[in-house]
C-alpha positions in Angstrom: -25.1 -23.9 17.7 -24.3 -26.7 16.5 -21.3 -28.7 19.3 -18.3 -30.6 17.3 -16.3 -32.5 19.9 -15.2 -29.7 22.5 -15.8 -26.9 19.9 -18.8 -25.4 18.9 -19.6 -23.9 15.8 -22.5 -21.2 14.0 -25.5 -23.2 12.6 -25.3 -21.2 9.8 -22.5 -19.8 7.6 -21.1 -16.8 6.9 -19.8 -15.5 4.2 -19.6 -15.2 1.0 -15.8 -14.4 1.1 -14.4 -13.5 -1.9 -11.1 -15.9 -3.3 -7.3 -14.4 -4.3 -5.9 -12.8 -6.6 -7.5 -9.3 -5.3 -6.3 -6.0 -4.6 -7.2 -3.3 -2.6 -6.5 0.1 -1.2 -6.3 -0.4 2.5 -6.6 3.0 5.2 -3.0 4.5 3.9 -3.9 4.7 0.9 -1.7 1.6 -0.5 -1.9 -0.7 -3.1 -1.9 -4.2 -1.2 -2.4 -8.0 -3.4 -3.8 -10.9 -1.5 -3.0 -14.1 -3.0 -2.8 -17.8 -2.6 0.9 -18.4 -1.0 3.3 -21.9 -1.8 5.7 -23.6 -1.2 7.9 -21.3 -3.6 7.0 -18.9 -1.3 9.2 -20.0 2.1 11.7 -17.2 1.3 9.1 -14.1 1.4 7.8 -15.0 4.5 11.0 -16.2 5.7 11.6 -12.0 5.3 8.4 -11.1 6.6 9.3 -13.0 10.2 12.7 -11.9 10.6 11.7 -8.8 10.6 8.2 -9.4 12.7 8.1 -6.8 16.2 8.6 -9.1 18.8 5.7 -8.0 21.1 3.2 -8.7 18.5 3.9 -12.6 18.7 1.4 -14.0 20.8 0.6 -17.3 22.0 4.7 -18.5 21.3 4.0 -17.4 17.8 5.6 -16.7 15.2 8.8 -18.7 16.4 12.2 -16.4 16.7 15.5 -17.3 14.8 15.6 -18.0 11.3 15.7 -21.5 11.5 12.7 -22.4 13.7 10.9 -19.7 11.7 12.0 -21.4 8.0 10.7 -25.3 10.1 7.5 -23.5 11.6 6.6 -21.7 8.0 7.4 -24.6 5.5 5.6 -27.0 8.1 2.2 -24.4 7.3 3.1 -23.9 3.9 2.7 -28.0 3.8 -0.1 -28.8 5.4 -2.6 -25.8 5.2 -4.3 -22.8 3.3 -2.3 -19.5 3.2 -2.6 -16.3 1.6 -0.5 -13.4 2.3 -0.9 -9.8 1.8 1.9 -8.1 -0.5 3.2 -4.3 -0.8 6.1 -2.9 -2.3 7.5 -6.3 -3.9 7.3 -7.6 -0.3 5.6 -9.7 1.7 2.9 -7.8 4.4 1.4 -10.3 6.3 0.4 -13.8 6.1 -3.1 -15.6 7.4 -3.4 -19.5 7.2 -5.5 -22.3 8.0 -4.0 -25.9 9.4 -6.4 -29.1 9.8 -7.3 -30.5 13.2 -6.4 -33.5 12.2 -6.0 -36.2 13.4 -9.1 -34.4 16.1 -11.4 -33.2 13.7 -10.0 -33.4 9.5 -12.7 -31.1 9.0 -12.0 -28.3 11.2 -9.2 -25.3 11.0 -7.3 -23.4 13.2 -6.6 -19.7 11.7 -3.9 -18.1 12.9 -2.9 -14.1 11.1 -0.2 -11.9 11.5 0.8 -8.5 9.7 3.9 -6.7 10.4 3.6 -3.6 12.8 3.8 -0.9 10.3 0.6 -2.1 7.9 -1.5 -2.5 11.4 -4.5 -0.4 11.7 -5.0 -0.1 7.7 -7.6 -2.9 7.5 -5.6 -5.0 6.0 -5.5 -7.5 8.5 -9.2 -7.5 8.0 -8.9 -7.7 4.3 -6.3 -10.7 4.8 -8.6 -12.5 7.0 -11.9 -12.5 4.7 -9.2 -13.0 1.7 -7.5 -17.0 3.8 -11.5 -17.6 4.2 -12.5 -17.7 0.9 -9.4 -19.5 -0.3 -10.7 -21.7 2.7 -13.9 -22.3 1.7 -12.7 -22.8 -2.6 -10.8 -25.4 -0.8 -13.8 -27.0 1.3 -13.1 -25.7 4.6 -16.4 -26.1 6.9 -15.4 -24.5 10.1 -12.8 -22.5 11.5 -11.4 -21.6 15.0 -8.7 -19.0 16.8 -8.1 -18.2 20.0 -7.0 -15.0 20.9 -5.9 -13.7 24.2 -8.4 -11.0 25.9 -6.5 -8.4 25.3 -6.0 -8.4 22.2 -9.0 -5.9 21.5 -8.1 -4.8 18.3 -7.6 -8.2 16.7 -11.5 -9.8 18.9 -13.1 -6.4 16.5 -11.2 -7.5 13.5 -12.6 -11.8 14.1 -15.7 -10.6 15.1 -16.0 -7.7 11.8 -16.1 -10.6 9.8 -18.2 -13.3 11.7 -16.6 -15.1 14.1 -18.2 -15.8 17.1 -17.2 -16.6 21.0 -17.2 -20.5 21.0 -15.5 -20.8 24.3 -13.4 -18.2 27.1 -11.1 -18.6 29.9 -9.1 -16.2 31.7 -5.9 -16.5 29.3 -7.6 -17.1 26.2 -10.8 -16.3 24.2 -11.9 -19.8 21.6 -14.1 -17.9 18.4 -15.7 -19.9 15.5 -16.9 -19.5 11.6 -18.6 -21.6 9.7 -18.3 -21.2 6.4 -20.4 -23.9 4.5 
């Protein structure tokens, strides 16, 4: 692994990852569409986050309250690479890569959210793979994330996709991946 300031990234790139649009059948036999998203989907994302179970929030995100959700979503759409999972006309998952600027404009922080009724069916894994494909298509090289150590399902997904541990403490673990 090579170091980048305080963050460590794998030497070898992971992937390749398929970019959107793409459609998959999840483990519950639902047809789920994955696609890149922009500002014209703000209302879909705000609706998804209003329906988000408070017990599924981690590290203070997503925020609570429609106004705070809207501001947060608009910022993510303005700054980052964004992919959504859609089923039956509604947004059921969202993943984003947010540039680390001004700290390190070449690396991006990952955040991913899937509504509770869609968790455990493989949607998060496919959403993550699709986001990394879109990120690679847009020139993203390095991605990192933090996760609470007791969130074993998320850790399994990250490791399955190719993220490697790059740091940890009692309250959070850091993982990273290289795309190019």
